[in-house]
C-alpha positions in Angstrom: -7.3 13.4 21.7 -10.0 16.2 21.6 -11.4 17.0 18.2 -10.1 20.6 18.2 -6.6 19.3 18.8 -7.0 16.9 15.9 -8.3 19.7 13.7 -5.4 22.0 14.7 -2.9 19.2 14.0 -4.5 18.4 10.6 -4.4 22.1 9.7 -0.7 22.3 10.7 0.2 19.2 8.6 -1.7 20.5 5.6 -0.2 24.0 5.8 3.3 22.5 6.1 2.7 20.3 3.1 1.5 23.2 1.0 4.4 25.4 2.1 7.0 22.8 1.1 5.2 22.2 -2.2 5.7 25.9 -3.0 9.5 25.8 -2.7 9.7 25.8 -6.5 6.5 27.5 -7.5 5.3 27.6 -11.1 6.4 30.6 -13.1 5.9 31.9 -16.7 8.1 34.1 -18.9 6.3 35.6 -21.9 7.6 37.9 -24.6 6.3 39.2 -27.9 8.8 39.6 -30.7 7.5 40.8 -34.1 4.0 40.3 -33.0 4.6 36.6 -32.1 4.4 35.2 -28.6 7.1 33.1 -27.0 6.3 31.5 -23.6 8.4 29.5 -21.2 6.7 27.7 -18.3 8.9 26.4 -15.5 9.1 25.9 -11.8 11.4 28.4 -10.1 13.6 26.8 -7.4 15.5 28.9 -4.9 19.1 28.6 -3.8 18.3 28.5 -0.1 22.0 28.7 0.9 22.9 25.7 -1.2 25.6 25.4 -3.9 23.8 24.7 -7.2 26.4 24.3 -9.9 29.8 22.8 -10.3 31.4 19.9 -8.4 29.4 19.0 -5.4 26.5 21.3 -6.4 22.9 20.3 -5.8 22.3 19.8 -9.5 25.1 17.3 -9.9 22.9 14.8 -8.0 20.2 14.9 -10.7 20.1 11.6 -12.6 20.7 13.3 -16.0 23.6 15.4 -14.9 25.3 17.2 -16.7 22.0 17.8 -18.4 19.9 20.0 -16.2 16.1 20.3 -16.5 16.5 24.1 -16.4 14.0 24.5 -13.6 12.3 22.2 -11.0 9.5 19.7 -11.0 7.8 19.4 -14.5 10.2 19.8 -17.4 10.6 23.4 -18.6 8.2 24.1 -21.5 8.8 26.4 -24.5 5.9 27.4 -26.7 6.5 29.6 -29.7 3.8 31.0 -32.1 6.5 31.6 -34.7 9.3 29.7 -36.4 12.6 30.7 -34.6 16.2 30.7 -35.4 18.0 30.3 -32.0 21.7 30.9 -32.7 21.5 28.9 -35.9 19.1 26.2 -34.7 15.8 26.2 -36.7 12.9 25.8 -34.3 9.5 25.4 -36.0 6.5 27.0 -34.2 5.1 24.7 -31.6 5.9 23.1 -28.2 9.3 22.0 -26.9 11.1 21.2 -23.7 14.2 23.1 -22.6 17.2 21.6 -20.9 20.7 23.0 -20.3 24.0 21.2 -20.6 26.0 22.5 -17.7 29.1 20.2 -17.9 31.2 23.3 -18.0 29.7 25.8 -15.5 31.2 28.6 -17.6 30.0 27.4 -21.0 26.4 26.2 -21.0 24.4 24.9 -24.0 20.7 25.3 -24.4 19.0 22.0 -25.5 15.7 22.2 -27.3 13.9 18.8 -27.1 11.0 17.7 -29.2 9.7 15.6 -26.3 7.0 17.4 -24.2 4.8 16.8 -21.2 7.3 14.8 -19.1 8.6 15.3 -15.6 11.8 17.3 -15.5 14.0 14.3 -14.6 13.0 12.5 -17.8 15.5 13.3 -20.5 16.0 11.5 -23.8 18.9 12.8 -26.0 17.3 11.1 -29.1 14.5 13.7 -28.8 16.9 16.7 -29.1 16.0 19.1 -31.8 19.4 20.6 -31.2 21.8 22.4 -28.9 23.2 25.9 -29.0 25.9 27.7 -27.0 24.8 30.3 -24.5 26.6 33.5 -23.6 27.6 33.4 -19.9 28.0 36.3 -17.5 28.0 36.6 -13.7 25.6 38.8 -11.8 26.9 41.3 -9.2 25.1 39.4 -6.5 23.6 36.0 -6.0 20.3 35.4 -7.7 18.1 33.6 -5.2 15.3 32.4 -7.4 15.6 31.0 -11.0 14.2 33.6 -13.5 13.6 33.4 -17.2 13.1 36.4 -19.4 12.3 36.9 -23.0 13.3 40.3 -24.4 12.3 41.9 -27.7 15.5 43.4 -29.2 13.7 44.9 -32.2 13.9 44.1 -35.8 12.5 40.5 -35.3 15.2 39.7 -32.8 14.9 38.5 -29.3 16.8 37.2 -26.3 16.1 34.3 -24.0 17.8 34.5 -20.7 17.9 32.4 -17.5 19.5 33.7 -14.3 20.2 31.8 -11.1 22.7 31.6 -8.4 26.0 33.0 -9.8 25.1 32.5 -13.5 23.3 34.4 -16.2 23.0 32.4 -19.5 21.5 33.9 -22.6 21.0 33.2 -26.3 19.7 35.4 -29.0 17.0 34.3 -31.5 15.3 35.6 -34.6 11.6 35.3 -35.4 11.1 34.0 -38.9 
């Protein structure tokens, strides 16, 4: 095989590998509430025509189902510069991992885990700091790529929201 063909083939293989590695690219949601920064680092998967939630959904094949890693690849990381009260759950400033209990697709629970730095499919319930109910709504159209937002509601209050497929889940918090 001529060297230019080998080089062309190698470039094709490399570009294909890089393209498939970016199916769930890294993303960050950052918000400032009462002068304190809250950051969520996650990998943002796309629906790509697949069913994600509910019976037969793609996420039901994850080994921790019905606990979902709330993203793709590495576990979804939460960093807060302030103590938070998330719907009654006391979260001291620091680093955490977020998961979501999706047993009921219409009534999710946010799980805040003390375990950090793990791959997203590693979940240990013994490390839960706690769980809180999320408010569920449905978007008017399919949300192709997972998106987190952190919103300052004023008066030391904020909202964490994740939106994907046919679901929007949110929970309010207070900066302490």
